[in-house]
Each structure stands twice: as structure tokens, then as C-alpha cells.
C-alpha positions as CSV (number, residue, x, y, z in Angstrom):
1,X,0.0,-0.2,0.0
2,X,1.3,3.4,-0.9
3,X,0.6,5.9,1.9
4,X,1.2,9.4,2.1
5,X,3.2,10.9,4.9
6,X,1.5,13.3,6.9
7,X,3.5,16.5,8.0
8,X,2.2,18.1,11.0
9,X,1.7,21.5,11.5
10,X,2.3,23.4,14.8
11,X,1.7,26.9,13.6
12,X,-0.7,28.7,11.3
13,X,2.1,30.8,9.7
14,X,3.3,27.3,8.1
15,X,0.2,27.5,5.9
16,X,1.0,29.1,2.5
17,X,-1.0,31.8,1.2
18,X,-2.3,32.5,-2.1
19,X,-2.8,28.6,-3.1
20,X,-5.1,27.7,-5.8
21,X,-7.8,25.1,-4.8
22,X,-6.0,22.4,-6.4
23,X,-2.8,23.5,-4.6
24,X,-4.8,23.6,-1.3
25,X,-6.3,20.2,-2.0
26,X,-2.6,18.7,-2.3
27,X,-1.3,20.5,0.9
28,X,-4.0,19.4,3.2
29,X,-3.7,15.8,1.7
30,X,-0.1,15.9,3.1
31,X,-0.5,18.2,6.1
32,X,-2.3,18.0,9.3
33,X,-2.7,20.2,12.5
34,X,-1.6,19.7,16.0
35,X,-3.3,21.1,19.2
36,X,-0.3,23.7,19.3
37,X,-1.6,24.9,15.8
38,X,-5.3,24.9,16.9
39,X,-4.2,26.8,20.1
40,X,-2.2,29.5,18.1
41,X,-5.3,30.0,15.5
42,X,-7.3,30.9,18.3
43,X,-11.5,30.3,18.1
44,X,-13.6,30.3,14.9
45,X,-15.6,33.4,15.4
46,X,-19.0,33.9,13.7
47,X,-18.7,35.2,10.2
48,X,-14.8,34.1,9.9
49,X,-16.1,30.9,8.0
50,X,-16.9,31.3,4.4
51,X,-20.5,30.8,3.4
52,X,-21.4,27.0,2.6
53,X,-21.1,26.2,-1.2
54,X,-24.2,25.1,-3.0
55,X,-24.0,21.2,-3.9
56,X,-22.4,20.7,-7.3
57,X,-22.5,18.0,-9.6
58,X,-19.5,16.5,-11.4
59,X,-19.5,16.5,-15.3
60,X,-17.0,15.5,-18.0
61,X,-16.2,18.4,-20.5
62,X,-13.4,17.8,-22.9
63,X,-11.3,20.7,-24.0
64,X,-8.4,20.8,-26.5
65,X,-4.8,21.1,-25.0
66,X,-4.3,24.9,-25.8
67,X,-7.9,25.7,-24.5
68,X,-7.2,24.3,-21.3
69,X,-3.5,25.6,-20.9
70,X,-5.1,29.3,-21.5
71,X,-7.7,28.6,-18.9
72,X,-5.2,27.5,-16.3
73,X,-2.9,30.2,-17.1
74,X,-5.2,32.7,-16.8
75,X,-7.1,31.3,-13.5
76,X,-3.5,31.1,-12.0
77,X,-3.1,34.9,-12.9
78,X,-6.2,35.5,-10.7
79,X,-5.2,33.4,-8.0
80,X,-8.4,31.0,-8.4
81,X,-8.8,27.1,-9.6
82,X,-9.4,26.6,-13.4
83,X,-12.5,25.0,-12.7
84,X,-13.7,27.9,-10.5
85,X,-12.8,30.3,-13.3
86,X,-14.8,28.0,-15.8
87,X,-17.8,27.9,-13.8
88,X,-17.4,31.8,-13.2
89,X,-17.5,32.0,-17.1
90,X,-20.4,29.8,-17.8
91,X,-22.6,31.7,-15.2
92,X,-21.8,35.1,-16.6
93,X,-22.4,33.8,-20.2
94,X,-25.7,32.1,-19.4
95,X,-26.8,35.3,-17.6
96,X,-26.0,37.3,-20.7
97,X,-27.8,35.0,-23.1
98,X,-31.0,34.9,-20.9
99,X,-31.0,38.6,-20.7
100,X,-30.8,38.7,-24.7
101,X,-33.6,36.1,-24.9
102,X,-35.9,38.0,-22.7
103,X,-35.9,35.3,-20.1
104,X,-34.9,37.2,-17.2
């Protein structure tokens, strides 16, 4: 079995900032927090937590390599995950098309 080695973090300052969603996922797959980390982080106050995300459904969409590379590059410049950026593009375009068609 190929188990990942978990690195224990003792201080919130050890967590890198400005990670993409993918980088965060990879980071937390290999890192855990200690009691010392939790003590230094302090209590989570009301309003400090991000709002819950709506449930999403995974789908398969195929892109050519050039388009995917451009999407990832732009998402990286905006400090976002490429899938997040893609969802934003689709939501914005849907809104524009619905307005044009008089749906909204």
C-alpha cells in the first residue's frame, strides 16, 4: 500500500497563502494540524467561516490542450482554480444569454 506521509503543522504561519484550490487540496492531503496549531489559531468566530457552497454535480467536459492551458494560465493569474474560473465564465455567459432572450 502506498500511504502518504502526513506532516504535522504546529503554527498557522506554516500554511502557505494564495494557493489555488488544487494546491490547497494537495497541501491538506499531506498536512495535518496539532493541538499547538489549534491553540495558536484561536477560536473561529461567527462570520469568519466562508459561506457554505451550493452542492455541485461533477460532469465531464472535453477541451483541447491549448484551451485548457489558456484557462489554467488565466486562472493562475487570478489566483483561482481553473474549474472555479470556468464555472464563473459559464454563469456570466448564461446570464447574458438569458437577458438577450428575455428570460430574465
